[in-house]
TIPAMAR-224515 format. One record per residue (C-alpha): residue in three letters; x, y, z; residue number from 1. Coordinates in Angstrom, 1 decimal. Last residue first. Example, Ala and Ser with C-alpha at 12.3 -4.5 7.8 and 13.67 -1.06 7.14 Angstrom:
# TIPAMAR-224515
[pt SER [13.7 -1.1 7.1] 2]
[pt ALA [12.3 -4.5 7.8] 1]
***
This chain:
# TIPAMAR-224515
[pt SER [-30.2 -5.8 -2.1] 312]
[pt ASP [-31.1 -5.3 -5.7] 311]
[pt ALA [-28.2 -3.0 -6.7] 310]
[pt ASP [-25.7 -5.5 -5.2] 309]
[pt LEU [-22.1 -4.4 -4.9] 308]
[pt TYR [-22.6 -2.7 -1.5] 307]
[pt ASP [-24.9 -5.3 -0.4] 306]
[pt VAL [-22.7 -8.3 -0.7] 305]
[pt ILE [-23.5 -10.7 -3.5] 304]
[pt GLY [-24.1 -14.3 -2.7] 303]
[pt ASP [-27.9 -14.0 -2.9] 302]
[pt ASN [-28.5 -13.9 0.9] 301]
[pt ASP [-30.8 -11.0 0.7] 300]
[pt THR [-28.9 -8.9 3.3] 299]
[pt ASP [-25.4 -9.8 2.2] 298]
[pt PRO [-23.6 -7.8 4.8] 297]
[pt PHE [-19.8 -6.8 4.2] 296]
[pt THR [-17.7 -6.6 7.3] 295]
[pt ILE [-15.0 -4.0 8.0] 294]
[pt ASN [-12.6 -3.9 11.0] 293]
[pt GLY [-12.0 -0.4 12.2] 292]
[pt GLU [-11.5 -1.2 15.8] 291]
[pt SER [-14.8 0.2 16.9] 290]
[pt ASP [-16.6 -2.0 14.3] 289]
[pt VAL [-17.3 -1.1 10.6] 288]
[pt GLU [-20.4 -2.3 8.8] 287]
[pt ILE [-21.0 -1.9 5.1] 286]
[pt GLU [-24.0 -0.7 3.1] 285]
[pt ASP [-24.3 2.7 4.5] 284]
[pt GLU [-20.6 3.5 3.4] 283]
[pt THR [-21.5 2.4 0.0] 282]
[pt PRO [-24.0 5.2 -0.4] 281]
[pt ARG [-27.6 4.1 -1.2] 280]
[pt GLY [-28.8 5.2 -4.6] 279]
[pt ASP [-28.6 1.7 -6.1] 278]
[pt GLY [-25.6 2.5 -8.3] 277]
[pt ASP [-23.7 -0.5 -7.1] 276]
[pt ASP [-20.4 1.2 -6.1] 275]
[pt ASP [-22.1 4.4 -4.5] 274]
[pt ALA [-19.2 6.5 -3.3] 273]
[pt ASP [-17.4 6.0 -6.6] 272]
[pt ALA [-13.6 6.7 -6.9] 271]
[pt PHE [-12.2 3.4 -5.8] 270]
[pt ASN [-15.2 1.7 -7.6] 269]
[pt PRO [-14.5 3.1 -11.1] 268]
[pt PHE [-16.5 6.3 -12.0] 267]
[pt THR [-18.2 6.9 -15.3] 266]
[pt ASP [-21.0 4.3 -14.7] 265]
[pt GLY [-20.8 0.6 -15.1] 264]
[pt ASP [-22.3 -0.3 -11.8] 263]
[pt THR [-19.5 -2.5 -10.6] 262]
[pt ASN [-16.6 -0.6 -12.0] 261]
[pt ASP [-13.2 -2.1 -11.5] 260]
[pt ASP [-10.9 -1.2 -14.4] 259]
[pt GLU [-9.0 2.0 -13.1] 258]
[pt GLU [-7.5 0.8 -9.8] 257]
[pt LEU [-5.0 -1.5 -11.2] 256]
[pt GLY [-3.2 -4.2 -9.1] 255]
[pt ASN [-4.8 -7.1 -11.0] 254]
[pt GLY [-6.9 -8.4 -8.2] 253]
[pt ASN [-10.3 -8.5 -10.0] 252]
[pt LEU [-12.1 -6.6 -7.3] 251]
[pt ASP [-9.5 -3.9 -6.8] 250]
[pt GLU [-11.9 -2.2 -4.3] 249]
[pt MET [-9.8 -3.6 -1.4] 248]
[pt VAL [-6.9 -1.4 -2.4] 247]
[pt SER [-9.2 1.6 -2.2] 246]
[pt PRO [-9.7 1.2 1.5] 245]
[pt ILE [-13.5 0.9 2.1] 244]
[pt GLY [-15.1 3.5 4.3] 243]
[pt ASP [-16.9 5.3 1.3] 242]
[pt GLY [-14.4 8.3 1.4] 241]
[pt ASP [-14.0 8.2 -2.4] 240]
[pt GLN [-10.3 8.2 -2.5] 239]
[pt ASP [-9.8 5.8 0.4] 238]
[pt GLY [-5.9 5.5 0.4] 237]
[pt VAL [-4.1 4.0 3.2] 236]
[pt GLU [-1.1 6.0 4.4] 235]
[pt THR [2.5 6.3 3.3] 234]
[pt GLU [5.5 8.4 4.5] 233]
[pt PHE [9.1 9.2 3.6] 232]
[pt LEU [9.8 7.7 0.1] 231]
[pt GLN [12.8 9.2 -1.5] 230]
[pt PHE [12.7 9.6 -5.3] 229]
[pt SER [14.4 9.4 -8.6] 228]
[pt PHE [12.1 9.7 -11.6] 227]
[pt ILE [13.4 8.9 -15.1] 226]
[pt LEU [11.3 9.5 -18.2] 225]
[pt GLN [11.2 8.4 -21.8] 224]
[pt ALA [9.7 11.1 -23.9] 223]
[pt TYR [7.0 10.2 -26.4] 222]
[pt VAL [6.0 13.9 -26.6] 221]
[pt PRO [8.7 16.3 -25.6] 220]
[pt ILE [8.7 17.7 -22.1] 219]
[pt PRO [8.9 21.6 -22.0] 218]
[pt VAL [11.4 22.9 -19.5] 217]
[pt SER [9.7 25.9 -17.9] 216]
[pt SER [6.7 23.7 -17.7] 215]
[pt GLY [3.3 25.2 -18.5] 214]
[pt PRO [1.7 22.3 -20.0] 213]
[pt PRO [2.0 18.6 -18.8] 212]
[pt PRO [3.1 16.2 -21.5] 211]
[pt ASN [0.2 14.6 -23.3] 210]
[pt VAL [1.5 12.5 -26.2] 209]
[pt TYR [3.0 9.8 -24.0] 208]
[pt TYR [3.0 11.3 -20.5] 207]
[pt GLY [4.6 8.4 -18.5] 206]
[pt LEU [3.9 4.8 -18.5] 205]
[pt GLY [3.5 4.8 -22.4] 204]
[pt SER [6.7 7.0 -22.5] 203]
[pt GLN [8.9 4.2 -21.3] 202]
[pt MET [9.9 4.4 -17.7] 201]
[pt PHE [13.1 4.3 -15.7] 200]
[pt VAL [12.4 4.3 -12.0] 199]
[pt ALA [14.6 5.5 -9.2] 198]
[pt GLY [15.1 4.6 -5.6] 197]
[pt VAL [15.5 5.6 -1.9] 196]
[pt GLY [13.3 4.3 0.9] 195]
[pt PHE [13.3 5.7 4.3] 194]
[pt ASP [15.3 4.5 7.3] 193]
[pt GLU [14.8 7.5 9.6] 192]
[pt TYR [13.1 10.8 9.0] 191]
[pt VAL [13.8 14.1 10.7] 190]
[pt VAL [11.3 16.9 10.3] 189]
[pt THR [12.1 20.6 10.3] 188]
[pt GLY [9.6 23.0 11.9] 187]
[pt ASP [12.1 24.9 14.2] 186]
[pt PRO [10.7 23.0 17.2] 185]
[pt ASN [11.7 19.7 15.6] 184]
[pt THR [9.2 17.1 14.1] 183]
[pt ILE [10.4 13.6 14.6] 182]
[pt PHE [10.1 10.8 12.1] 181]
[pt SER [9.8 7.0 12.2] 180]
[pt THR [10.3 3.8 10.2] 179]
[pt ALA [10.5 5.7 6.9] 178]
[pt SER [8.6 4.4 3.9] 177]
[pt LYS [9.0 1.1 2.1] 176]
[pt PHE [9.7 0.4 -1.7] 175]
[pt GLU [8.3 -1.8 -4.5] 174]
[pt ILE [4.9 0.2 -4.3] 173]
[pt LEU [6.9 3.3 -5.5] 172]
[pt ALA [7.7 1.7 -8.8] 171]
[pt ASP [4.2 1.1 -10.2] 170]
[pt GLN [3.1 4.5 -9.2] 169]
[pt LEU [6.2 6.0 -10.8] 168]
[pt GLY [5.4 4.2 -14.1] 167]
[pt ASN [1.7 5.1 -13.9] 166]
[pt VAL [2.2 8.9 -13.8] 165]
[pt ILE [0.6 10.4 -10.8] 164]
[pt GLN [-3.1 10.7 -9.7] 163]
[pt THR [-3.8 7.1 -8.4] 162]
[pt LEU [-0.7 7.5 -6.2] 161]
[pt ASP [-2.3 10.3 -4.2] 160]
[pt PHE [0.6 12.5 -3.6] 159]
[pt GLN [2.2 14.3 -0.6] 158]
[pt ILE [5.2 16.5 -1.2] 157]
[pt PRO [8.6 16.5 0.3] 156]
[pt VAL [10.5 19.8 0.0] 155]
[pt VAL [12.2 21.3 -2.9] 154]
[pt SER [10.5 18.9 -5.3] 153]
[pt SER [11.8 18.4 -8.8] 152]
[pt ASP [10.9 19.2 -12.4] 151]
[pt PHE [12.1 19.1 -16.0] 150]
[pt LEU [15.7 18.0 -15.5] 149]
[pt LYS [17.3 17.0 -18.8] 148]
[pt ASN [19.6 14.1 -18.9] 147]
[pt LEU [20.0 13.6 -22.7] 146]
[pt VAL [20.3 11.0 -25.2] 145]
[pt GLN [20.2 11.9 -28.9] 144]
[pt GLY [19.5 9.2 -31.4] 143]
[pt PRO [16.0 10.1 -32.1] 142]
[pt GLU [15.1 13.4 -30.5] 141]
[pt ASP [14.8 14.8 -26.9] 140]
[pt SER [15.6 11.6 -25.0] 139]
[pt ILE [16.3 11.0 -21.4] 138]
[pt TYR [13.6 13.0 -19.6] 137]
[pt ILE [14.2 14.0 -16.0] 136]
[pt GLY [12.1 14.1 -12.9] 135]
[pt GLU [13.5 14.6 -9.4] 134]
[pt TYR [11.7 13.4 -6.3] 133]
[pt ASN [11.0 13.9 -2.6] 132]
[pt ILE [8.0 11.7 -1.3] 131]
[pt ARG [4.9 11.7 0.8] 130]
[pt ALA [2.7 8.8 -0.2] 129]
[pt ILE [-1.1 8.2 -0.4] 128]
[pt ASP [-2.4 4.7 -1.3] 127]
[pt PRO [-3.9 3.3 -4.5] 126]
[pt PHE [-1.0 1.1 -5.5] 125]
[pt SER [-0.2 -0.2 -2.1] 124]
[pt PRO [2.4 1.5 0.1] 123]
[pt LYS [5.0 -0.4 2.0] 122]
[pt ASP [5.3 0.6 5.6] 121]
[pt GLY [8.7 1.2 7.3] 120]
[pt ASN [12.1 -0.3 6.7] 119]
[pt GLY [13.3 1.3 3.4] 118]
[pt GLU [14.3 -0.4 0.2] 117]
[pt ILE [17.5 1.5 -0.3] 116]
[pt VAL [19.1 1.7 -3.7] 115]
[pt LYS [16.3 -0.1 -5.4] 114]
[pt LEU [16.7 0.9 -9.0] 113]
[pt PHE [13.7 0.3 -11.2] 112]
[pt TYR [13.1 -1.0 -14.7] 111]
[pt LEU [9.6 -1.5 -16.2] 110]
[pt LYS [9.5 -4.2 -18.8] 109]
[pt TYR [6.2 -2.9 -20.3] 108]
[pt GLN [3.2 -5.0 -21.3] 107]
[pt VAL [0.7 -4.1 -24.2] 106]
[pt GLU [-2.4 -6.3 -24.5] 105]
[pt SER [-4.3 -4.1 -22.1] 104]
[pt ASN [-4.1 -1.2 -24.4] 103]
[pt VAL [-4.8 2.1 -22.5] 102]
[pt ARG [-3.5 1.5 -19.0] 101]
[pt ASP [-0.4 -0.4 -20.3] 100]
[pt GLN [0.3 -3.4 -18.1] 99]
[pt VAL [3.4 -4.0 -15.9] 98]
[pt MET [6.2 -6.5 -16.1] 97]
[pt LYS [8.9 -6.1 -13.5] 96]
[pt PHE [12.5 -5.0 -13.4] 95]
[pt ASP [15.4 -4.8 -11.1] 94]
[pt VAL [18.4 -2.4 -11.6] 93]
[pt GLN [22.0 -2.9 -10.7] 92]
[pt ASP [23.7 -4.4 -13.8] 91]
[pt MET [21.8 -2.2 -16.2] 90]
[pt LEU [22.8 0.8 -14.2] 89]
[pt ARG [26.5 0.3 -15.3] 88]
[pt THR [29.2 -0.3 -12.8] 87]
[pt LYS [31.9 2.3 -13.1] 86]
[pt ASP [35.0 1.6 -15.2] 85]
[pt SER [34.4 4.3 -17.8] 84]
[pt ASN [34.0 6.9 -15.1] 83]
[pt ASP [37.4 8.6 -15.7] 82]
[pt GLY [36.5 8.9 -19.4] 81]
[pt ALA [32.9 7.6 -20.1] 80]
[pt LEU [30.1 5.8 -18.4] 79]
[pt THR [27.8 8.8 -18.3] 78]
[pt ASP [26.4 10.2 -15.0] 77]
[pt PHE [23.4 9.9 -12.7] 76]
[pt LYS [22.8 11.4 -9.3] 75]
[pt ILE [20.6 9.6 -6.7] 74]
[pt LYS [19.8 11.7 -3.5] 73]
[pt PHE [20.8 10.5 0.0] 72]
[pt ASP [21.6 14.0 1.0] 71]
[pt PHE [25.0 13.4 2.4] 70]
[pt ASN [25.9 15.7 5.3] 69]
[pt GLU [29.2 13.9 5.9] 68]
[pt PRO [30.0 11.4 3.2] 67]
[pt PRO [28.0 8.2 2.8] 66]
[pt ALA [30.1 5.1 2.3] 65]
[pt ALA [28.1 2.7 0.2] 64]
[pt PHE [25.6 5.4 -0.8] 63]
[pt GLU [28.5 7.5 -2.0] 62]
[pt GLU [29.9 4.7 -4.0] 61]
[pt TYR [26.5 4.1 -5.7] 60]
[pt ASN [26.6 7.5 -7.3] 59]
[pt TYR [24.7 6.3 -10.4] 58]
[pt PHE [25.8 4.8 -13.7] 57]
[pt HIS [25.0 5.4 -17.4] 56]
[pt THR [25.6 3.8 -20.7] 55]
[pt ASN [23.7 0.4 -20.4] 54]
[pt LEU [20.9 1.9 -18.5] 53]
[pt TYR [20.4 4.6 -21.1] 52]
[pt GLU [20.4 2.2 -24.0] 51]
[pt GLU [17.8 0.1 -22.1] 50]
[pt VAL [15.6 3.1 -21.8] 49]
[pt GLU [16.0 4.0 -25.5] 48]
[pt ASN [15.3 0.4 -26.6] 47]
[pt THR [12.2 0.2 -24.5] 46]
[pt SER [10.8 3.4 -26.0] 45]
[pt ASP [11.5 2.0 -29.5] 44]
[pt ILE [9.7 -1.3 -28.9] 43]
[pt LEU [6.8 0.2 -26.9] 42]
[pt GLU [6.0 2.7 -29.6] 41]
[pt VAL [4.8 -0.2 -31.8] 40]
[pt ALA [2.6 -1.6 -29.2] 39]
[pt ARG [1.2 1.9 -28.4] 38]
[pt ASP [0.2 2.6 -31.9] 37]
[pt ARG [1.2 6.3 -32.4] 36]
[pt ALA [-1.0 9.0 -31.0] 35]
[pt GLU [-2.4 11.6 -33.3] 34]
[pt ILE [-0.9 15.0 -32.3] 33]
[pt PHE [-3.2 17.9 -31.7] 32]
[pt ASN [-1.4 21.3 -31.8] 31]
[pt PRO [-4.2 22.9 -34.0] 30]
[pt ASP [-6.8 21.7 -31.2] 29]
[pt VAL [-10.0 20.9 -33.0] 28]
[pt ALA [-12.9 22.5 -31.1] 27]
[pt GLY [-15.3 20.2 -29.3] 26]
[pt ASP [-16.3 22.9 -26.9] 25]
[pt ASP [-15.1 21.0 -23.8] 24]
[pt ASP [-11.4 21.0 -24.7] 23]
[pt ASN [-9.6 17.9 -23.4] 22]
[pt CYS [-7.7 18.1 -20.2] 21]
[pt ALA [-4.0 16.9 -19.9] 20]
[pt GLY [-2.9 13.7 -18.3] 19]
[pt LEU [-1.8 12.5 -15.0] 18]
[pt LEU [-0.3 14.5 -12.2] 17]
[pt LEU [3.5 14.3 -11.7] 16]
[pt PHE [3.9 17.9 -13.2] 15]
[pt THR [1.4 19.4 -10.9] 14]
[pt MET [3.2 20.5 -7.7] 13]
[pt PHE [1.6 22.2 -4.8] 12]
[pt ILE [4.3 24.0 -2.7] 11]
[pt VAL [4.1 24.9 1.1] 10]
[pt SER [5.7 21.6 2.2] 9]
[pt PRO [7.0 21.5 5.8] 8]
[pt LEU [10.7 22.2 6.0] 7]
[pt TYR [13.0 19.3 5.5] 6]
[pt ASN [15.5 17.1 7.4] 5]
[pt PHE [16.9 13.7 6.5] 4]
[pt ASN [18.6 11.5 9.0] 3]
[pt LYS [21.4 9.2 8.3] 2]
[pt MET [20.9 5.6 7.3] 1]
***
Protein backbone atom coordinates (compact mmCIF):
# COMPACT_ATOMS: atom_id res chain seq x y z
CA UNK A 1 0.00 0.00 0.00
CA UNK A 2 1.14 3.52 -0.68
CA UNK A 3 1.73 5.99 2.10
CA UNK A 4 -0.94 8.39 3.32
CA UNK A 5 -0.05 11.90 4.48
CA UNK A 6 -2.05 14.26 6.66
CA UNK A 7 -1.66 17.38 8.76
CA UNK A 8 -2.27 16.92 12.50
CA UNK A 9 -5.91 17.26 13.44
CA UNK A 10 -7.13 20.66 14.65
CA UNK A 11 -10.83 19.89 14.21
CA UNK A 12 -13.25 18.42 16.72
CA UNK A 13 -16.11 16.70 14.89
CA UNK A 14 -19.44 15.87 16.50
CA UNK A 15 -21.56 14.14 13.87
CA UNK A 16 -20.33 10.65 14.71
CA UNK A 17 -21.18 11.11 18.37
CA UNK A 18 -24.21 9.36 19.75
CA UNK A 19 -27.61 10.79 20.40
CA UNK A 20 -29.16 14.11 21.17
CA UNK A 21 -29.68 15.46 24.67
CA UNK A 22 -33.12 15.69 26.24
CA UNK A 23 -34.46 18.95 27.66
CA UNK A 24 -33.83 19.18 31.39
CA UNK A 25 -36.94 21.23 32.18
CA UNK A 26 -39.40 18.51 31.12
CA UNK A 27 -40.95 20.71 28.41
CA UNK A 28 -42.50 18.93 25.45
CA UNK A 29 -40.46 19.41 22.29
CA UNK A 30 -42.83 20.48 19.48
CA UNK A 31 -40.56 18.64 17.05
CA UNK A 32 -40.70 15.40 19.03
CA UNK A 33 -41.18 12.30 16.89
CA UNK A 34 -42.43 9.14 18.54
CA UNK A 35 -40.12 6.32 17.54
CA UNK A 36 -41.39 3.43 15.47
CA UNK A 37 -41.14 -0.10 16.78
CA UNK A 38 -37.54 -1.06 16.15
CA UNK A 39 -38.39 -4.59 15.04
CA UNK A 40 -40.75 -3.22 12.38
CA UNK A 41 -38.29 -0.56 11.24
CA UNK A 42 -35.61 -3.23 10.92
CA UNK A 43 -37.42 -4.80 7.95
CA UNK A 44 -37.75 -1.60 5.90
CA UNK A 45 -34.28 -0.35 6.75
CA UNK A 46 -32.62 -3.64 5.82
CA UNK A 47 -34.49 -3.65 2.50
CA UNK A 48 -33.15 -0.17 1.73
CA UNK A 49 -29.58 -1.14 2.57
CA UNK A 50 -29.77 -4.27 0.44
CA UNK A 51 -31.31 -2.37 -2.46
CA UNK A 52 -28.35 -0.01 -2.36
CA UNK A 53 -25.86 -2.87 -2.29
CA UNK A 54 -27.56 -4.46 -5.29
CA UNK A 55 -27.53 -1.29 -7.38
CA UNK A 56 -24.13 0.24 -6.59
CA UNK A 57 -20.43 -0.54 -6.89
CA UNK A 58 -17.21 0.97 -5.60
CA UNK A 59 -13.90 1.91 -7.23
CA UNK A 60 -12.38 -1.55 -6.76
CA UNK A 61 -10.38 -1.28 -9.97
CA UNK A 62 -8.41 1.67 -8.57
CA UNK A 63 -7.59 -0.32 -5.46
CA UNK A 64 -6.46 -3.27 -7.58
CA UNK A 65 -4.09 -1.06 -9.62
CA UNK A 66 -3.64 2.19 -7.67
CA UNK A 67 -2.94 5.21 -9.89
CA UNK A 68 -0.23 7.68 -8.96
CA UNK A 69 -1.11 9.71 -5.85
CA UNK A 70 -4.17 7.55 -5.16
CA UNK A 71 -5.79 8.57 -1.88
CA UNK A 72 -7.15 5.10 -1.00
CA UNK A 73 -10.63 6.50 -0.51
CA UNK A 74 -13.73 4.53 -1.42
CA UNK A 75 -16.09 6.04 -3.98
CA UNK A 76 -19.55 4.69 -4.79
CA UNK A 77 -21.50 4.88 -8.04
CA UNK A 78 -24.63 3.43 -9.63
CA UNK A 79 -24.67 0.29 -11.76
CA UNK A 80 -25.98 1.98 -14.89
CA UNK A 81 -24.85 2.96 -18.40
CA UNK A 82 -21.11 2.44 -18.89
CA UNK A 83 -20.93 1.06 -15.33
CA UNK A 84 -23.66 -1.55 -15.74
CA UNK A 85 -21.11 -4.38 -15.99
CA UNK A 86 -19.29 -3.51 -12.74
CA UNK A 87 -19.37 -5.89 -9.79
CA UNK A 88 -22.16 -4.95 -7.41
CA UNK A 89 -21.40 -4.25 -3.78
CA UNK A 90 -23.63 -7.10 -2.65
CA UNK A 91 -21.14 -9.53 -4.18
CA UNK A 92 -18.21 -7.98 -2.32
CA UNK A 93 -19.45 -7.22 1.19
CA UNK A 94 -19.26 -9.32 4.33
CA UNK A 95 -21.85 -9.23 7.08
CA UNK A 96 -22.29 -10.09 10.73
CA UNK A 97 -25.25 -10.13 13.09
CA UNK A 98 -25.22 -7.41 15.75
CA UNK A 99 -27.62 -6.54 18.53
CA UNK A 100 -29.78 -3.46 18.77
CA UNK A 101 -28.79 -1.42 21.83
CA UNK A 102 -32.38 -0.56 22.78
CA UNK A 103 -34.29 -3.77 22.05
CA UNK A 104 -32.10 -6.79 22.74
CA UNK A 105 -34.44 -9.00 20.70
CA UNK A 106 -33.67 -7.09 17.49
CA UNK A 107 -30.68 -8.31 15.49
CA UNK A 108 -29.23 -6.51 12.47
CA UNK A 109 -27.49 -7.99 9.47
CA UNK A 110 -24.70 -5.44 9.34
CA UNK A 111 -22.94 -5.29 5.97
CA UNK A 112 -19.36 -4.08 5.73
CA UNK A 113 -16.88 -3.81 2.88
CA UNK A 114 -13.36 -4.93 3.72
CA UNK A 115 -11.29 -3.35 0.94
CA UNK A 116 -8.02 -3.59 2.90
CA UNK A 117 -7.98 -5.25 6.31
CA UNK A 118 -4.78 -3.54 7.48
CA UNK A 119 -1.76 -5.15 9.09
CA UNK A 120 -1.47 -3.40 12.45
CA UNK A 121 -3.41 -3.77 15.69
CA UNK A 122 -7.11 -4.62 15.70
CA UNK A 123 -9.23 -2.42 17.98
CA UNK A 124 -11.67 -3.83 20.49
CA UNK A 125 -15.14 -2.33 20.75
CA UNK A 126 -14.34 0.07 23.63
CA UNK A 127 -10.94 1.21 22.32
CA UNK A 128 -9.74 4.53 20.89
CA UNK A 129 -9.15 4.86 17.15
CA UNK A 130 -7.82 7.48 14.75
CA UNK A 131 -9.64 7.44 11.43
CA UNK A 132 -10.52 9.31 8.27
CA UNK A 133 -14.15 8.96 7.25
CA UNK A 134 -16.99 10.10 5.02
CA UNK A 135 -20.61 9.77 6.09
CA UNK A 136 -23.54 9.69 3.67
CA UNK A 137 -27.19 8.79 3.98
CA UNK A 138 -28.76 6.73 1.28
CA UNK A 139 -32.45 7.50 1.56
CA UNK A 140 -34.33 10.77 1.82
CA UNK A 141 -37.86 9.48 1.41
CA UNK A 142 -39.45 6.12 0.59
CA UNK A 143 -38.49 4.90 -2.85
CA UNK A 144 -35.84 7.54 -3.42
CA UNK A 145 -32.22 6.41 -3.12
CA UNK A 146 -29.56 9.06 -2.71
CA UNK A 147 -25.86 9.40 -2.03
CA UNK A 148 -25.90 12.53 0.09
CA UNK A 149 -22.70 13.43 1.95
CA UNK A 150 -23.48 14.87 5.37
CA UNK A 151 -20.03 14.89 6.95
CA UNK A 152 -16.39 13.98 6.39
CA UNK A 153 -13.01 14.50 7.99
CA UNK A 154 -10.42 16.73 6.37
CA UNK A 155 -7.71 15.17 8.54
CA UNK A 156 -7.73 12.02 10.68
CA UNK A 157 -9.60 12.38 13.96
CA UNK A 158 -9.36 10.35 17.15
CA UNK A 159 -12.57 8.82 18.48
CA UNK A 160 -13.63 6.89 21.53
CA UNK A 161 -15.45 3.94 19.93
CA UNK A 162 -18.00 3.90 22.75
CA UNK A 163 -19.10 7.40 21.69
CA UNK A 164 -19.76 6.86 17.97
CA UNK A 165 -22.77 5.40 16.19
CA UNK A 166 -23.07 1.69 16.90
CA UNK A 167 -22.85 0.50 13.30
CA UNK A 168 -19.50 2.17 12.77
CA UNK A 169 -18.23 0.86 16.11
CA UNK A 170 -19.29 -2.66 15.11
CA UNK A 171 -17.54 -2.38 11.74
CA UNK A 172 -14.23 -0.82 12.80
CA UNK A 173 -13.40 -3.78 15.03
CA UNK A 174 -13.25 -5.96 11.89
CA UNK A 175 -10.23 -3.99 10.61
CA UNK A 176 -6.65 -3.34 11.65
CA UNK A 177 -4.66 -0.14 11.99
CA UNK A 178 -1.44 0.86 10.24
CA UNK A 179 1.75 -1.05 10.94
CA UNK A 180 3.79 2.11 11.43
CA UNK A 181 3.89 5.84 10.88
CA UNK A 182 6.52 8.54 10.53
CA UNK A 183 6.08 12.20 11.45
CA UNK A 184 7.86 14.42 8.94
CA UNK A 185 9.53 17.76 9.81
CA UNK A 186 6.66 19.61 8.10
CA UNK A 187 4.12 18.02 10.43
CA UNK A 188 2.68 15.53 7.97
CA UNK A 189 2.39 11.89 8.98
CA UNK A 190 3.07 8.90 6.75
CA UNK A 191 1.09 5.71 7.52
CA UNK A 192 1.81 2.24 6.18
CA UNK A 193 -0.60 -0.67 5.65
CA UNK A 194 -3.71 0.80 7.24
CA UNK A 195 -7.22 -0.59 7.03
CA UNK A 196 -9.73 0.71 4.46
CA UNK A 197 -13.41 -0.15 4.46
CA UNK A 198 -17.04 0.89 4.62
CA UNK A 199 -20.14 -0.02 6.59
CA UNK A 200 -23.76 0.06 5.44
CA UNK A 201 -26.00 0.42 8.46
CA UNK A 202 -29.69 0.41 9.20
CA UNK A 203 -31.08 3.43 10.99
CA UNK A 204 -31.28 1.52 14.27
CA UNK A 205 -27.48 1.31 14.31
CA UNK A 206 -27.21 4.96 13.33
CA UNK A 207 -29.21 7.97 14.52
CA UNK A 208 -32.75 6.52 14.27
CA UNK A 209 -34.98 9.48 15.32
CA UNK A 210 -32.15 11.55 16.82
CA UNK A 211 -29.98 12.85 13.97
CA UNK A 212 -27.31 15.29 15.18
CA UNK A 213 -28.43 18.92 15.09
CA UNK A 214 -26.63 21.73 13.35
CA UNK A 215 -25.54 19.89 10.22
CA UNK A 216 -25.38 21.94 7.02
CA UNK A 217 -26.88 18.85 5.38
CA UNK A 218 -29.68 17.72 7.73
CA UNK A 219 -29.97 13.97 8.17
CA UNK A 220 -33.55 12.65 7.97
CA UNK A 221 -34.96 10.49 10.75
CA UNK A 222 -34.74 6.77 10.04
CA UNK A 223 -31.94 7.37 7.52
CA UNK A 224 -29.77 4.45 6.48
CA UNK A 225 -26.11 5.45 6.70
CA UNK A 226 -22.86 4.58 4.98
CA UNK A 227 -19.49 5.38 6.52
CA UNK A 228 -16.34 4.78 4.51
CA UNK A 229 -13.14 5.01 6.51
CA UNK A 230 -9.41 4.52 6.85
CA UNK A 231 -8.19 3.15 10.18
CA UNK A 232 -4.76 4.53 11.12
CA UNK A 233 -4.18 4.07 14.84
CA UNK A 234 -5.76 2.31 17.81
CA UNK A 235 -5.08 2.26 21.52
CA UNK A 236 -6.59 0.41 24.46
CA UNK A 237 -9.54 2.22 26.01
CA UNK A 238 -9.93 2.78 29.76
CA UNK A 239 -12.73 5.33 29.77
CA UNK A 240 -13.09 5.58 33.53
CA UNK A 241 -9.35 5.56 34.27
CA UNK A 242 -9.69 2.78 36.84
CA UNK A 243 -6.69 0.81 35.56
CA UNK A 244 -8.77 -1.93 33.95
CA UNK A 245 -8.99 -1.87 30.13
CA UNK A 246 -12.64 -1.36 29.23
CA UNK A 247 -12.71 -4.52 27.12
CA UNK A 248 -12.05 -6.48 30.35
CA UNK A 249 -15.12 -4.84 31.94
CA UNK A 250 -17.39 -6.62 29.48
CA UNK A 251 -18.25 -9.18 32.16
CA UNK A 252 -20.91 -11.04 30.17
CA UNK A 253 -18.64 -11.23 27.13
CA UNK A 254 -21.25 -10.08 24.60
CA UNK A 255 -19.12 -7.37 23.01
CA UNK A 256 -21.28 -4.51 24.31
CA UNK A 257 -20.07 -2.00 26.84
CA UNK A 258 -23.46 -0.66 27.90
CA UNK A 259 -24.97 -3.60 29.77
CA UNK A 260 -22.40 -4.51 32.46
CA UNK A 261 -23.24 -2.66 35.69
CA UNK A 262 -22.18 -4.44 38.88
CA UNK A 263 -23.50 -1.90 41.38
CA UNK A 264 -26.69 -1.01 39.49
CA UNK A 265 -26.04 2.72 39.44
CA UNK A 266 -26.37 4.99 36.41
CA UNK A 267 -22.91 4.15 35.07
CA UNK A 268 -21.94 0.87 33.37
CA UNK A 269 -18.67 -0.60 34.59
CA UNK A 270 -16.53 0.74 31.73
CA UNK A 271 -17.51 4.28 32.78
CA UNK A 272 -17.61 3.72 36.54
CA UNK A 273 -14.49 4.30 38.64
CA UNK A 274 -16.09 2.44 41.57
CA UNK A 275 -17.60 -0.66 40.00
CA UNK A 276 -19.03 -2.22 43.16
CA UNK A 277 -20.22 1.03 44.75
CA UNK A 278 -18.42 0.43 48.04
CA UNK A 279 -16.80 3.86 48.16
CA UNK A 280 -13.33 2.55 47.32
CA UNK A 281 -12.09 3.37 43.81
CA UNK A 282 -11.62 0.34 41.59
CA UNK A 283 -7.98 1.28 41.02
CA UNK A 284 -7.37 0.74 44.77
CA UNK A 285 -8.91 -2.75 44.64
CA UNK A 286 -6.70 -4.19 41.91
CA UNK A 287 -2.95 -4.78 41.68
CA UNK A 288 -0.80 -3.79 38.73
CA UNK A 289 2.84 -4.87 38.47
CA UNK A 290 5.71 -2.99 36.83
CA UNK A 291 4.95 -4.62 33.48
CA UNK A 292 1.32 -3.60 33.56
CA UNK A 293 -0.08 -7.03 34.40
CA UNK A 294 -3.29 -6.83 36.42
CA UNK A 295 -4.32 -9.17 39.23
CA UNK A 296 -7.63 -9.11 41.05
CA UNK A 297 -7.46 -9.82 44.81
CA UNK A 298 -10.30 -11.57 46.63
CA UNK A 299 -9.55 -10.47 50.19
CA UNK A 300 -12.43 -12.29 51.90
CA UNK A 301 -12.10 -15.42 49.72
CA UNK A 302 -15.78 -15.45 48.83
CA UNK A 303 -15.18 -16.06 45.12
CA UNK A 304 -15.89 -12.45 44.17
CA UNK A 305 -12.90 -10.23 43.43
CA UNK A 306 -12.64 -7.11 45.54
CA UNK A 307 -13.39 -4.56 42.84
CA UNK A 308 -16.75 -6.25 42.14
CA UNK A 309 -17.52 -7.07 45.79
CA UNK A 310 -19.12 -4.34 47.86
CA UNK A 311 -18.63 -6.47 51.01
CA UNK A 312 -14.91 -7.10 50.63
